[in-house]
PDB file of N, CA, C and O in Angstrom:
ATOM      1  N   MET A   1      20.210  -1.518 -11.521  1.00  0.00           N
ATOM      2  CA  MET A   1      19.278  -2.634 -11.325  1.00  0.00           C
ATOM      3  C   MET A   1      17.982  -2.482 -12.287  1.00  0.00           C
ATOM      4  O   MET A   1      17.268  -1.480 -12.332  1.00  0.00           O
ATOM      5  N   ASP A   2      17.838  -3.489 -12.935  1.00  0.00           N
ATOM      6  CA  ASP A   2      16.148  -3.665 -13.603  1.00  0.00           C
ATOM      7  C   ASP A   2      15.281  -2.832 -12.488  1.00  0.00           C
ATOM      8  O   ASP A   2      15.233  -2.764 -11.259  1.00  0.00           O
ATOM      9  N   GLN A   3      14.631  -2.246 -13.595  1.00  0.00           N
ATOM     10  CA  GLN A   3      13.412  -1.176 -12.983  1.00  0.00           C
ATOM     11  C   GLN A   3      11.975  -2.309 -12.327  1.00  0.00           C
ATOM     12  O   GLN A   3      11.015  -2.038 -11.605  1.00  0.00           O
ATOM     13  N   SER A   4      12.377  -3.491 -12.924  1.00  0.00           N
ATOM     14  CA  SER A   4      11.345  -4.895 -12.611  1.00  0.00           C
ATOM     15  C   SER A   4      11.505  -5.543 -11.760  1.00  0.00           C
ATOM     16  O   SER A   4      10.693  -6.413 -11.449  1.00  0.00           O
ATOM     17  N   ASN A   5      12.806  -5.279 -11.001  1.00  0.00           N
ATOM     18  CA  ASN A   5      13.381  -5.858  -9.636  1.00  0.00           C
ATOM     19  C   ASN A   5      13.345  -5.197  -8.342  1.00  0.00           C
ATOM     20  O   ASN A   5      13.496  -5.627  -7.198  1.00  0.00           O
ATOM     21  N   LYS A   6      13.070  -3.870  -8.886  1.00  0.00           N
ATOM     22  CA  LYS A   6      12.750  -2.749  -7.571  1.00  0.00           C
ATOM     23  C   LYS A   6      11.585  -3.288  -6.994  1.00  0.00           C
ATOM     24  O   LYS A   6      10.801  -4.104  -7.480  1.00  0.00           O
ATOM     25  N   THR A   7      11.567  -2.662  -5.763  1.00  0.00           N
ATOM     26  CA  THR A   7      10.085  -2.618  -4.833  1.00  0.00           C
ATOM     27  C   THR A   7       9.816  -1.202  -4.737  1.00  0.00           C
ATOM     28  O   THR A   7      10.667  -0.352  -4.998  1.00  0.00           O
ATOM     29  N   LEU A   8       8.324  -0.873  -4.265  1.00  0.00           N
ATOM     30  CA  LEU A   8       7.677   0.218  -4.203  1.00  0.00           C
ATOM     31  C   LEU A   8       7.066   0.044  -2.351  1.00  0.00           C
ATOM     32  O   LEU A   8       6.199  -0.714  -1.917  1.00  0.00           O
ATOM     33  N   TYR A   9       7.867   0.999  -1.649  1.00  0.00           N
ATOM     34  CA  TYR A   9       6.978   0.383  -0.473  1.00  0.00           C
ATOM     35  C   TYR A   9       5.639   1.531  -0.220  1.00  0.00           C
ATOM     36  O   TYR A   9       5.594   2.753  -0.361  1.00  0.00           O
ATOM     37  N   VAL A  10       4.706   0.619   0.173  1.00  0.00           N
ATOM     38  CA  VAL A  10       3.322   1.311  -0.256  1.00  0.00           C
ATOM     39  C   VAL A  10       2.455   1.577   1.315  1.00  0.00           C
ATOM     40  O   VAL A  10       1.690   0.765   1.835  1.00  0.00           O
ATOM     41  N   GLY A  11       2.730   2.580   1.718  1.00  0.00           N
ATOM     42  CA  GLY A  11       1.893   2.898   2.856  1.00  0.00           C
ATOM     43  C   GLY A  11       0.727   3.300   2.812  1.00  0.00           C
ATOM     44  O   GLY A  11       0.376   4.303   2.189  1.00  0.00           O
ATOM     45  N   LEU A  12      -0.403   2.177   3.813  1.00  0.00           N
ATOM     46  CA  LEU A  12      -1.657   2.574   3.721  1.00  0.00           C
ATOM     47  C   LEU A  12      -2.590   3.027   4.658  1.00  0.00           C
ATOM     48  O   LEU A  12      -3.286   2.042   4.905  1.00  0.00           O
ATOM     49  N   ASP A  13      -3.075   4.196   5.462  1.00  0.00           N
ATOM     50  CA  ASP A  13      -3.354   4.938   6.482  1.00  0.00           C
ATOM     51  C   ASP A  13      -5.191   4.780   6.325  1.00  0.00           C
ATOM     52  O   ASP A  13      -5.976   5.675   6.010  1.00  0.00           O
ATOM     53  N   VAL A  14      -5.569   3.022   6.738  1.00  0.00           N
ATOM     54  CA  VAL A  14      -6.853   2.878   6.444  1.00  0.00           C
ATOM     55  C   VAL A  14      -7.887   3.101   7.472  1.00  0.00           C
ATOM     56  O   VAL A  14      -7.983   2.702   8.633  1.00  0.00           O
ATOM     57  N   HIS A  15      -8.806   4.016   6.562  1.00  0.00           N
ATOM     58  CA  HIS A  15      -9.936   4.642   7.664  1.00  0.00           C
ATOM     59  C   HIS A  15     -11.480   4.075   7.245  1.00  0.00           C
ATOM     60  O   HIS A  15     -11.579   3.268   6.320  1.00  0.00           O
ATOM     61  N   LYS A  16     -12.351   4.418   7.780  1.00  0.00           N
ATOM     62  CA  LYS A  16     -13.870   3.921   7.294  1.00  0.00           C
ATOM     63  C   LYS A  16     -14.150   4.048   6.006  1.00  0.00           C
ATOM     64  O   LYS A  16     -14.483   3.235   5.143  1.00  0.00           O
ATOM     65  N   GLU A  17     -13.925   5.437   6.005  1.00  0.00           N
ATOM     66  CA  GLU A  17     -14.340   5.875   4.743  1.00  0.00           C
ATOM     67  C   GLU A  17     -13.178   6.242   3.378  1.00  0.00           C
ATOM     68  O   GLU A  17     -13.528   6.586   2.249  1.00  0.00           O
ATOM     69  N   SER A  18     -11.979   6.087   3.778  1.00  0.00           N
ATOM     70  CA  SER A  18     -11.176   6.529   2.529  1.00  0.00           C
ATOM     71  C   SER A  18      -9.505   5.694   3.045  1.00  0.00           C
ATOM     72  O   SER A  18      -9.244   5.527   4.236  1.00  0.00           O
ATOM     73  N   ILE A  19      -9.065   5.496   2.532  1.00  0.00           N
ATOM     74  CA  ILE A  19      -7.377   5.353   2.540  1.00  0.00           C
ATOM     75  C   ILE A  19      -6.220   6.275   2.117  1.00  0.00           C
ATOM     76  O   ILE A  19      -6.022   6.643   0.959  1.00  0.00           O
ATOM     77  N   ALA A  20      -5.557   6.571   3.077  1.00  0.00           N
ATOM     78  CA  ALA A  20      -4.215   7.624   2.558  1.00  0.00           C
ATOM     79  C   ALA A  20      -3.275   6.322   1.986  1.00  0.00           C
ATOM     80  O   ALA A  20      -3.106   5.175   2.399  1.00  0.00           O
ATOM     81  N   VAL A  21      -2.758   7.078   0.840  1.00  0.00           N
ATOM     82  CA  VAL A  21      -1.741   6.213   0.713  1.00  0.00           C
ATOM     83  C   VAL A  21      -0.172   7.604   0.235  1.00  0.00           C
ATOM     84  O   VAL A  21      -0.194   8.824   0.072  1.00  0.00           O
ATOM     85  N   ALA A  22       1.021   6.508   0.168  1.00  0.00           N
ATOM     86  CA  ALA A  22       1.911   6.909   0.060  1.00  0.00           C
ATOM     87  C   ALA A  22       2.665   6.168  -0.084  1.00  0.00           C
ATOM     88  O   ALA A  22       2.434   5.041   0.353  1.00  0.00           O
ATOM     89  N   TYR A  23       4.174   6.489  -0.893  1.00  0.00           N
ATOM     90  CA  TYR A  23       5.235   5.368  -1.628  1.00  0.00           C
ATOM     91  C   TYR A  23       6.459   5.839  -1.369  1.00  0.00           C
ATOM     92  O   TYR A  23       6.756   6.914  -0.848  1.00  0.00           O
ATOM     93  N   ALA A  24       7.356   4.743  -1.868  1.00  0.00           N
ATOM     94  CA  ALA A  24       8.624   4.988  -1.337  1.00  0.00           C
ATOM     95  C   ALA A  24       9.514   4.088  -2.496  1.00  0.00           C
ATOM     96  O   ALA A  24       9.047   3.123  -3.099  1.00  0.00           O
ATOM     97  N   PRO A  25      11.277   4.770  -2.716  1.00  0.00           N
ATOM     98  CA  PRO A  25      11.294   3.659  -3.945  1.00  0.00           C
ATOM     99  C   PRO A  25      12.314   2.859  -2.675  1.00  0.00           C
ATOM    100  O   PRO A  25      12.439   3.375  -1.564  1.00  0.00           O
ATOM    101  N   GLU A  26      13.009   1.508  -3.061  1.00  0.00           N
ATOM    102  CA  GLU A  26      13.794   0.783  -2.088  1.00  0.00           C
ATOM    103  C   GLU A  26      14.760   1.571  -1.935  1.00  0.00           C
ATOM    104  O   GLU A  26      15.027   1.732  -0.744  1.00  0.00           O
ATOM    105  N   ASP A  27      15.682   2.381  -2.943  1.00  0.00           N
ATOM    106  CA  ASP A  27      16.823   3.372  -2.628  1.00  0.00           C
ATOM    107  C   ASP A  27      16.521   4.381  -1.237  1.00  0.00           C
ATOM    108  O   ASP A  27      15.781   5.349  -1.064  1.00  0.00           O
ATOM    109  N   ARG A  28      17.463   3.654  -0.373  1.00  0.00           N
ATOM    110  CA  ARG A  28      17.732   4.776   0.601  1.00  0.00           C
ATOM    111  C   ARG A  28      17.488   6.135  -0.241  1.00  0.00           C
ATOM    112  O   ARG A  28      17.496   6.112  -1.472  1.00  0.00           O
ATOM    113  N   GLY A  29      17.232   7.526   0.624  1.00  0.00           N
ATOM    114  CA  GLY A  29      16.987   8.361   0.210  1.00  0.00           C
ATOM    115  C   GLY A  29      15.861   9.253  -0.755  1.00  0.00           C
ATOM    116  O   GLY A  29      15.519  10.421  -0.940  1.00  0.00           O
ATOM    117  N   GLY A  30      15.493   7.685  -1.296  1.00  0.00           N
ATOM    118  CA  GLY A  30      14.686   8.059  -2.299  1.00  0.00           C
ATOM    119  C   GLY A  30      13.171   8.924  -1.873  1.00  0.00           C
ATOM    120  O   GLY A  30      12.508   8.577  -0.896  1.00  0.00           O
ATOM    121  N   GLU A  31      12.803   9.987  -2.701  1.00  0.00           N
ATOM    122  CA  GLU A  31      11.890  10.423  -2.444  1.00  0.00           C
ATOM    123  C   GLU A  31       9.983   9.906  -1.971  1.00  0.00           C
ATOM    124  O   GLU A  31       9.079   9.682  -2.776  1.00  0.00           O
ATOM    125  N   VAL A  32       9.934   9.872  -0.982  1.00  0.00           N
ATOM    126  CA  VAL A  32       8.316   9.719  -0.439  1.00  0.00           C
ATOM    127  C   VAL A  32       7.260  10.384  -1.660  1.00  0.00           C
ATOM    128  O   VAL A  32       7.443  11.282  -2.482  1.00  0.00           O
ATOM    129  N   VAL A  33       6.438   9.770  -1.455  1.00  0.00           N
ATOM    130  CA  VAL A  33       5.257  10.376  -2.513  1.00  0.00           C
ATOM    131  C   VAL A  33       3.939  10.057  -1.982  1.00  0.00           C
ATOM    132  O   VAL A  33       3.450   8.928  -1.941  1.00  0.00           O
ATOM    133  N   SER A  34       3.331  11.281  -1.523  1.00  0.00           N
ATOM    134  CA  SER A  34       1.823  11.078  -1.058  1.00  0.00           C
ATOM    135  C   SER A  34       1.098  11.082  -2.364  1.00  0.00           C
ATOM    136  O   SER A  34       1.167  11.781  -3.375  1.00  0.00           O
ATOM    137  N   LEU A  35       0.268   9.902  -1.931  1.00  0.00           N
ATOM    138  CA  LEU A  35      -1.083   9.819  -4.002  1.00  0.00           C
ATOM    139  C   LEU A  35      -1.839  10.290  -3.001  1.00  0.00           C
ATOM    140  O   LEU A  35      -2.671   9.427  -3.280  1.00  0.00           O
ATOM    141  N   GLY A  36      -2.370  10.892  -2.026  1.00  0.00           N
ATOM    142  CA  GLY A  36      -3.716  11.684  -0.846  1.00  0.00           C
ATOM    143  C   GLY A  36      -4.080  10.051  -0.615  1.00  0.00           C
ATOM    144  O   GLY A  36      -3.414   9.032  -0.429  1.00  0.00           O
ATOM    145  N   ALA A  37      -5.806  10.445  -0.756  1.00  0.00           N
ATOM    146  CA  ALA A  37      -6.867   9.541  -0.573  1.00  0.00           C
ATOM    147  C   ALA A  37      -7.383   8.447  -1.307  1.00  0.00           C
ATOM    148  O   ALA A  37      -7.030   8.751  -2.446  1.00  0.00           O
ATOM    149  N   ILE A  38      -7.794   7.719  -1.369  1.00  0.00           N
ATOM    150  CA  ILE A  38      -8.439   6.913  -1.816  1.00  0.00           C
ATOM    151  C   ILE A  38      -9.939   6.159  -1.482  1.00  0.00           C
ATOM    152  O   ILE A  38     -10.222   5.926  -0.306  1.00  0.00           O
ATOM    153  N   GLY A  39     -10.747   5.845  -2.420  1.00  0.00           N
ATOM    154  CA  GLY A  39     -12.159   5.478  -1.781  1.00  0.00           C
ATOM    155  C   GLY A  39     -11.521   4.277  -1.273  1.00  0.00           C
ATOM    156  O   GLY A  39     -10.330   3.973  -1.351  1.00  0.00           O
ATOM    157  N   THR A  40     -12.780   3.436  -0.574  1.00  0.00           N
ATOM    158  CA  THR A  40     -12.257   1.684  -0.116  1.00  0.00           C
ATOM    159  C   THR A  40     -13.055   0.496  -0.789  1.00  0.00           C
ATOM    160  O   THR A  40     -13.146  -0.684  -0.449  1.00  0.00           O
ATOM    161  N   ARG A  41     -13.601   1.184  -1.847  1.00  0.00           N
ATOM    162  CA  ARG A  41     -14.469   0.117  -2.962  1.00  0.00           C
ATOM    163  C   ARG A  41     -13.166  -0.812  -3.399  1.00  0.00           C
ATOM    164  O   ARG A  41     -12.023  -0.355  -3.385  1.00  0.00           O
ATOM    165  N   GLN A  42     -13.451  -2.049  -3.753  1.00  0.00           N
ATOM    166  CA  GLN A  42     -12.557  -3.202  -4.452  1.00  0.00           C
ATOM    167  C   GLN A  42     -12.069  -2.173  -6.028  1.00  0.00           C
ATOM    168  O   GLN A  42     -10.953  -2.197  -6.548  1.00  0.00           O
ATOM    169  N   CYS A  43     -12.781  -1.684  -6.310  1.00  0.00           N
ATOM    170  CA  CYS A  43     -12.630  -0.516  -7.760  1.00  0.00           C
ATOM    171  C   CYS A  43     -11.370   0.261  -7.515  1.00  0.00           C
ATOM    172  O   CYS A  43     -10.431   0.379  -8.302  1.00  0.00           O
ATOM    173  N   ASP A  44     -11.492   0.824  -6.199  1.00  0.00           N
ATOM    174  CA  ASP A  44     -10.465   1.796  -6.005  1.00  0.00           C
ATOM    175  C   ASP A  44      -9.028   0.960  -5.655  1.00  0.00           C
ATOM    176  O   ASP A  44      -7.907   1.102  -6.143  1.00  0.00           O
ATOM    177  N   ILE A  45      -9.489   0.092  -4.678  1.00  0.00           N
ATOM    178  CA  ILE A  45      -7.848  -0.685  -4.595  1.00  0.00           C
ATOM    179  C   ILE A  45      -7.134  -1.380  -5.800  1.00  0.00           C
ATOM    180  O   ILE A  45      -5.918  -1.439  -5.986  1.00  0.00           O
ATOM    181  N   ASP A  46      -8.263  -1.960  -6.684  1.00  0.00           N
ATOM    182  CA  ASP A  46      -7.610  -2.181  -8.017  1.00  0.00           C
ATOM    183  C   ASP A  46      -7.040  -1.116  -8.815  1.00  0.00           C
ATOM    184  O   ASP A  46      -6.073  -1.333  -9.545  1.00  0.00           O
ATOM    185  N   LYS A  47      -7.522  -0.105  -8.728  1.00  0.00           N
ATOM    186  CA  LYS A  47      -6.968   1.134  -9.576  1.00  0.00           C
ATOM    187  C   LYS A  47      -5.259   1.288  -9.069  1.00  0.00           C
ATOM    188  O   LYS A  47      -4.262   1.165  -9.780  1.00  0.00           O
ATOM    189  N   LEU A  48      -5.341   1.599  -7.586  1.00  0.00           N
ATOM    190  CA  LEU A  48      -4.156   1.951  -6.926  1.00  0.00           C
ATOM    191  C   LEU A  48      -3.141   0.690  -6.946  1.00  0.00           C
ATOM    192  O   LEU A  48      -1.941   0.868  -6.737  1.00  0.00           O
ATOM    193  N   ILE A  49      -3.613  -0.441  -7.177  1.00  0.00           N
ATOM    194  CA  ILE A  49      -2.621  -1.352  -7.484  1.00  0.00           C
ATOM    195  C   ILE A  49      -1.889  -1.762  -8.878  1.00  0.00           C
ATOM    196  O   ILE A  49      -0.726  -2.149  -9.000  1.00  0.00           O
ATOM    197  N   ARG A  50      -3.294  -1.497 -10.351  1.00  0.00           N
ATOM    198  CA  ARG A  50      -2.350  -0.869 -11.396  1.00  0.00           C
ATOM    199  C   ARG A  50      -1.708   0.533 -11.437  1.00  0.00           C
ATOM    200  O   ARG A  50      -0.621   0.763 -11.966  1.00  0.00           O
ATOM    201  N   ARG A  51      -2.403   1.348 -10.892  1.00  0.00           N
ATOM    202  CA  ARG A  51      -1.502   2.510 -10.834  1.00  0.00           C
ATOM    203  C   ARG A  51      -0.193   2.479 -10.326  1.00  0.00           C
ATOM    204  O   ARG A  51       0.649   3.171 -10.898  1.00  0.00           O
ATOM    205  N   LEU A  52       0.200   1.653  -9.141  1.00  0.00           N
ATOM    206  CA  LEU A  52       1.889   1.246  -8.984  1.00  0.00           C
ATOM    207  C   LEU A  52       2.512   0.473  -9.362  1.00  0.00           C
ATOM    208  O   LEU A  52       3.740   0.528  -9.296  1.00  0.00           O
ATOM    209  N   GLU A  53       1.468  -1.075 -10.190  1.00  0.00           N
ATOM    210  CA  GLU A  53       2.750  -1.786 -11.175  1.00  0.00           C
ATOM    211  C   GLU A  53       2.789  -1.007 -12.326  1.00  0.00           C
ATOM    212  O   GLU A  53       3.410  -1.538 -13.247  1.00  0.00           O
ATOM    213  N   SER A  54       2.408  -0.119 -12.513  1.00  0.00           N
ATOM    214  CA  SER A  54       2.848   0.683 -13.780  1.00  0.00           C
ATOM    215  C   SER A  54       3.841   1.435 -13.735  1.00  0.00           C
ATOM    216  O   SER A  54       4.382   1.894 -14.741  1.00  0.00           O
ATOM    217  N   LYS A  55       4.293   1.710 -12.263  1.00  0.00           N
ATOM    218  CA  LYS A  55       5.613   2.135 -12.225  1.00  0.00           C
ATOM    219  C   LYS A  55       6.841   1.193 -12.446  1.00  0.00           C
ATOM    220  O   LYS A  55       7.976   1.567 -12.152  1.00  0.00           O
ATOM    221  N   GLY A  56       6.558  -0.159 -13.023  1.00  0.00           N
ATOM    222  CA  GLY A  56       7.579  -1.137 -13.099  1.00  0.00           C
ATOM    223  C   GLY A  56       8.458  -1.541 -11.911  1.00  0.00           C
ATOM    224  O   GLY A  56       9.625  -1.921 -12.010  1.00  0.00           O
ATOM    225  N   ALA A  57       7.716  -1.407 -10.703  1.00  0.00           N
ATOM    226  CA  ALA A  57       8.699  -2.136  -9.486  1.00  0.00           C
ATOM    227  C   ALA A  57       7.653  -2.546  -8.893  1.00  0.00           C
ATOM    228  O   ALA A  57       6.633  -1.916  -9.172  1.00  0.00           O
ATOM    229  N   THR A  58       7.499  -3.820  -7.796  1.00  0.00           N
ATOM    230  CA  THR A  58       7.003  -4.500  -7.288  1.00  0.00           C
ATOM    231  C   THR A  58       6.131  -3.745  -6.392  1.00  0.00           C
ATOM    232  O   THR A  58       6.825  -3.220  -5.521  1.00  0.00           O
ATOM    233  N   PRO A  59       4.638  -3.424  -6.226  1.00  0.00           N
ATOM    234  CA  PRO A  59       4.254  -2.890  -4.662  1.00  0.00           C
ATOM    235  C   PRO A  59       4.756  -3.764  -3.467  1.00  0.00           C
ATOM    236  O   PRO A  59       5.119  -4.900  -3.772  1.00  0.00           O
ATOM    237  N   VAL A  60       4.803  -3.533  -2.626  1.00  0.00           N
ATOM    238  CA  VAL A  60       4.849  -4.150  -1.142  1.00  0.00           C
ATOM    239  C   VAL A  60       3.797  -3.463  -0.130  1.00  0.00           C
ATOM    240  O   VAL A  60       4.157  -2.520   0.575  1.00  0.00           O
ATOM    241  N   PHE A  61       2.912  -3.805  -0.101  1.00  0.00           N
ATOM    242  CA  PHE A  61       1.894  -2.718   0.844  1.00  0.00           C
ATOM    243  C   PHE A  61       2.078  -3.202   2.511  1.00  0.00           C
ATOM    244  O   PHE A  61       2.092  -4.392   2.824  1.00  0.00           O
ATOM    245  N   VAL A  62       2.204  -2.162   3.442  1.00  0.00           N
ATOM    246  CA  VAL A  62       1.811  -2.317   4.564  1.00  0.00           C
ATOM    247  C   VAL A  62       1.034  -1.473   5.121  1.00  0.00           C
ATOM    248  O   VAL A  62       0.942  -0.337   4.656  1.00  0.00           O
ATOM    249  N   TYR A  63       0.298  -1.876   6.262  1.00  0.00           N
ATOM    250  CA  TYR A  63      -0.450  -0.803   7.030  1.00  0.00           C
ATOM    251  C   TYR A  63      -0.843  -0.923   8.274  1.00  0.00           C
ATOM    252  O   TYR A  63      -0.685  -2.052   8.738  1.00  0.00           O
ATOM    253  N   GLU A  64      -1.294  -0.151   8.957  1.00  0.00           N
ATOM    254  CA  GLU A  64      -1.376  -0.021  10.514  1.00  0.00           C
ATOM    255  C   GLU A  64      -2.688  -1.231  11.032  1.00  0.00           C
ATOM    256  O   GLU A  64      -3.864  -0.904  10.874  1.00  0.00           O
ATOM    257  N   ALA A  65      -2.407  -2.318  11.515  1.00  0.00           N
ATOM    258  CA  ALA A  65      -3.381  -3.378  12.011  1.00  0.00           C
ATOM    259  C   ALA A  65      -4.813  -2.775  12.617  1.00  0.00           C
ATOM    260  O   ALA A  65      -4.950  -2.707  13.838  1.00  0.00           O
ATOM    261  N   GLY A  66      -5.664  -2.428  11.896  1.00  0.00           N
ATOM    262  CA  GLY A  66      -6.615  -1.885  13.110  1.00  0.00           C
ATOM    263  C   GLY A  66      -7.806  -2.606  12.062  1.00  0.00           C
ATOM    264  O   GLY A  66      -7.558  -3.032  10.934  1.00  0.00           O
ATOM    265  N   PRO A  67      -9.111  -2.623  12.716  1.00  0.00           N
ATOM    266  CA  PRO A  67     -10.722  -2.829  12.418  1.00  0.00           C
ATOM    267  C   PRO A  67     -10.793  -2.660  10.523  1.00  0.00           C
ATOM    268  O   PRO A  67     -11.465  -3.310   9.721  1.00  0.00           O
ATOM    269  N   CYS A  68      -9.764  -1.469  10.276  1.00  0.00           N
ATOM    270  CA  CYS A  68     -10.395  -1.396   9.088  1.00  0.00           C
ATOM    271  C   CYS A  68      -9.262  -1.914   7.823  1.00  0.00           C
ATOM    272  O   CYS A  68      -9.421  -2.160   6.627  1.00  0.00           O
ATOM    273  N   GLY A  69      -8.165  -1.937   8.659  1.00  0.00           N
ATOM    274  CA  GLY A  69      -6.581  -2.554   7.977  1.00  0.00           C
ATOM    275  C   GLY A  69      -7.213  -4.135   7.681  1.00  0.00           C
ATOM    276  O   GLY A  69      -7.165  -4.748   6.614  1.00  0.00           O
ATOM    277  N   TYR A  70      -7.782  -4.555   8.900  1.00  0.00           N
ATOM    278  CA  TYR A  70      -8.192  -5.874   8.368  1.00  0.00           C
ATOM    279  C   TYR A  70      -9.117  -6.609   7.269  1.00  0.00           C
ATOM    280  O   TYR A  70      -9.108  -7.675   6.653  1.00  0.00           O
ATOM    281  N   ALA A  71      -9.728  -5.732   7.342  1.00  0.00           N
ATOM    282  CA  ALA A  71     -10.950  -5.518   5.590  1.00  0.00           C
ATOM    283  C   ALA A  71     -10.023  -5.607   4.779  1.00  0.00           C
ATOM    284  O   ALA A  71      -9.841  -6.533   3.989  1.00  0.00           O
ATOM    285  N   LEU A  72      -9.327  -4.579   4.932  1.00  0.00           N
ATOM    286  CA  LEU A  72      -8.768  -4.214   3.306  1.00  0.00           C
ATOM    287  C   LEU A  72      -7.679  -5.501   3.200  1.00  0.00           C
ATOM    288  O   LEU A  72      -7.873  -6.340   2.320  1.00  0.00           O
ATOM    289  N   CYS A  73      -6.696  -5.618   3.983  1.00  0.00           N
ATOM    290  CA  CYS A  73      -6.345  -7.161   3.975  1.00  0.00           C
ATOM    291  C   CYS A  73      -6.723  -8.036   3.341  1.00  0.00           C
ATOM    292  O   CYS A  73      -6.216  -8.327   2.258  1.00  0.00           O
ATOM    293  N   ALA A  74      -7.617  -8.607   3.822  1.00  0.00           N
ATOM    294  CA  ALA A  74      -8.947  -9.843   3.159  1.00  0.00           C
ATOM    295  C   ALA A  74      -8.580  -9.654   1.824  1.00  0.00           C
ATOM    296  O   ALA A  74      -7.898 -10.471   1.206  1.00  0.00           O
ATOM    297  N   LYS A  75      -9.209  -8.102   1.128  1.00  0.00           N
ATOM    298  CA  LYS A  75      -9.790  -7.648  -0.453  1.00  0.00           C
ATOM    299  C   LYS A  75      -8.426  -7.987  -1.182  1.00  0.00           C
ATOM    300  O   LYS A  75      -8.317  -8.785  -2.113  1.00  0.00           O
ATOM    301  N   MET A  76      -7.240  -7.134  -0.517  1.00  0.00           N
ATOM    302  CA  MET A  76      -6.065  -7.855  -1.733  1.00  0.00           C
ATOM    303  C   MET A  76      -5.260  -8.778  -1.650  1.00  0.00           C
ATOM    304  O   MET A  76      -4.338  -9.195  -2.352  1.00  0.00           O
ATOM    305  N   SER A  77      -5.929  -9.185  -0.258  1.00  0.00           N
ATOM    306  CA  SER A  77      -5.155 -10.890  -0.374  1.00  0.00           C
ATOM    307  C   SER A  77      -5.702 -11.501  -1.438  1.00  0.00           C
ATOM    308  O   SER A  77      -5.304 -12.660  -1.556  1.00  0.00           O
ATOM    309  N   GLU A  78      -6.508 -11.131  -2.301  1.00  0.00           N
ATOM    310  CA  GLU A  78      -7.646 -11.550  -3.334  1.00  0.00           C
ATOM    311  C   GLU A  78      -6.125 -11.127  -4.831  1.00  0.00           C
ATOM    312  O   GLU A  78      -5.767 -12.086  -5.515  1.00  0.00           O
ATOM    313  N   THR A  79      -5.680 -10.181  -5.012  1.00  0.00           N
ATOM    314  CA  THR A  79      -5.237  -9.519  -5.653  1.00  0.00           C
ATOM    315  C   THR A  79      -3.211  -9.349  -5.679  1.00  0.00           C
ATOM    316  O   THR A  79      -2.449  -9.263  -6.642  1.00  0.00           O
ATOM    317  N   VAL A  80      -2.927  -9.360  -4.163  1.00  0.00           N
ATOM    318  CA  VAL A  80      -1.564  -9.389  -4.340  1.00  0.00           C
ATOM    319  C   VAL A  80      -0.994 -10.200  -3.099  1.00  0.00           C
ATOM    320  O   VAL A  80      -1.767 -10.299  -2.146  1.00  0.00           O
ATOM    321  N   PRO A  81      -0.059 -10.644  -3.011  1.00  0.00           N
ATOM    322  CA  PRO A  81       0.707 -11.260  -1.658  1.00  0.00           C
ATOM    323  C   PRO A  81      -0.124 -10.132  -0.785  1.00  0.00           C
ATOM    324  O   PRO A  81      -0.315  -8.947  -1.056  1.00  0.00           O
ATOM    325  N   THR A  82      -0.596 -10.982   0.465  1.00  0.00           N
ATOM    326  CA  THR A  82      -1.095 -10.624   2.065  1.00  0.00           C
ATOM    327  C   THR A  82       0.015  -9.137   2.229  1.00  0.00           C
ATOM    328  O   THR A  82       1.219  -9.268   2.006  1.00  0.00           O
ATOM    329  N   PRO A  83      -0.506  -7.944   2.588  1.00  0.00           N
ATOM    330  CA  PRO A  83       0.293  -6.885   3.261  1.00  0.00           C
ATOM    331  C   PRO A  83       0.552  -7.349   4.293  1.00  0.00           C
ATOM    332  O   PRO A  83      -0.062  -8.188   4.952  1.00  0.00           O
ATOM    333  N   ASP A  84       2.096  -6.478   4.619  1.00  0.00           N
ATOM    334  CA  ASP A  84       2.630  -6.754   6.146  1.00  0.00           C
ATOM    335  C   ASP A  84       1.476  -6.031   6.842  1.00  0.00           C
ATOM    336  O   ASP A  84       0.584  -5.240   6.536  1.00  0.00           O
ATOM    337  N   ILE A  85       2.051  -6.874   8.250  1.00  0.00           N
ATOM    338  CA  ILE A  85       1.164  -5.963   9.404  1.00  0.00           C
ATOM    339  C   ILE A  85       1.967  -5.216  10.704  1.00  0.00           C
ATOM    340  O   ILE A  85       2.953  -5.719  11.244  1.00  0.00           O
ATOM    341  N   THR A  86       1.498  -4.218  11.012  1.00  0.00           N
ATOM    342  CA  THR A  86       1.912  -3.452  11.764  1.00  0.00           C
ATOM    343  C   THR A  86       1.492  -3.014  12.858  1.00  0.00           C
ATOM    344  O   THR A  86       1.183  -1.822  12.874  1.00  0.00           O
ATOM    345  N   ASP A  87       1.350  -3.757  14.033  1.00  0.00           N
ATOM    346  CA  ASP A  87       0.878  -3.497  15.134  1.00  0.00           C
ATOM    347  C   ASP A  87       0.629  -2.013  15.753  1.00  0.00           C
ATOM    348  O   ASP A  87       1.563  -1.276  16.070  1.00  0.00           O
ATOM    349  N   GLU A  88      -0.687  -1.677  15.883  1.00  0.00           N
ATOM    350  CA  GLU A  88      -0.559  -0.708  16.333  1.00  0.00           C
ATOM    351  C   GLU A  88       0.609  -0.195  17.574  1.00  0.00           C
ATOM    352  O   GLU A  88       1.277   0.839  17.580  1.00  0.00           O
ATOM    353  N   GLY A  89       0.590  -0.986  18.296  1.00  0.00           N
ATOM    354  CA  GLY A  89       1.803  -0.863  19.840  1.00  0.00           C
ATOM    355  C   GLY A  89       2.741  -0.646  19.231  1.00  0.00           C
ATOM    356  O   GLY A  89       3.306   0.274  19.823  1.00  0.00           O
ATOM    357  N   GLU A  90       3.666  -1.100  17.822  1.00  0.00           N
ATOM    358  CA  GLU A  90       4.501  -0.595  17.270  1.00  0.00           C
ATOM    359  C   GLU A  90       4.973   0.454  17.008  1.00  0.00           C
ATOM    360  O   GLU A  90       6.140   0.822  17.138  1.00  0.00           O
ATOM    361  N   THR A  91       4.059   1.019  16.608  1.00  0.00           N
ATOM    362  CA  THR A  91       3.782   2.206  15.946  1.00  0.00           C
ATOM    363  C   THR A  91       4.784   3.340  16.477  1.00  0.00           C
ATOM    364  O   THR A  91       5.691   3.940  15.899  1.00  0.00           O
ATOM    365  N   GLY A  92       4.241   3.425  17.921  1.00  0.00           N
ATOM    366  CA  GLY A  92       4.542   4.834  18.867  1.00  0.00           C
ATOM    367  C   GLY A  92       2.804   5.171  19.788  1.00  0.00           C
ATOM    368  O   GLY A  92       2.686   6.127  20.554  1.00  0.00           O
TER     369      GLY A  92
END
């Protein structure tokens, strides 16, 4: 499959002061990569998006819906398609 047609699934654990980031390729059994924590400013989010897009795949963002996650969704929807929302009750 052409790399530009691939997807990176990006998980965001959003907190007031930081966002923990990890991603996995769409291929089953692919390695999950932790990028660690980033800041919550728009420039931090823009840098993350550029970093992921440079891998030649389309990033798809998911995060746990909470007060900080909703604010992030609003910021990111200006740059990328709105992330998918996972309700806290669904995660466990």
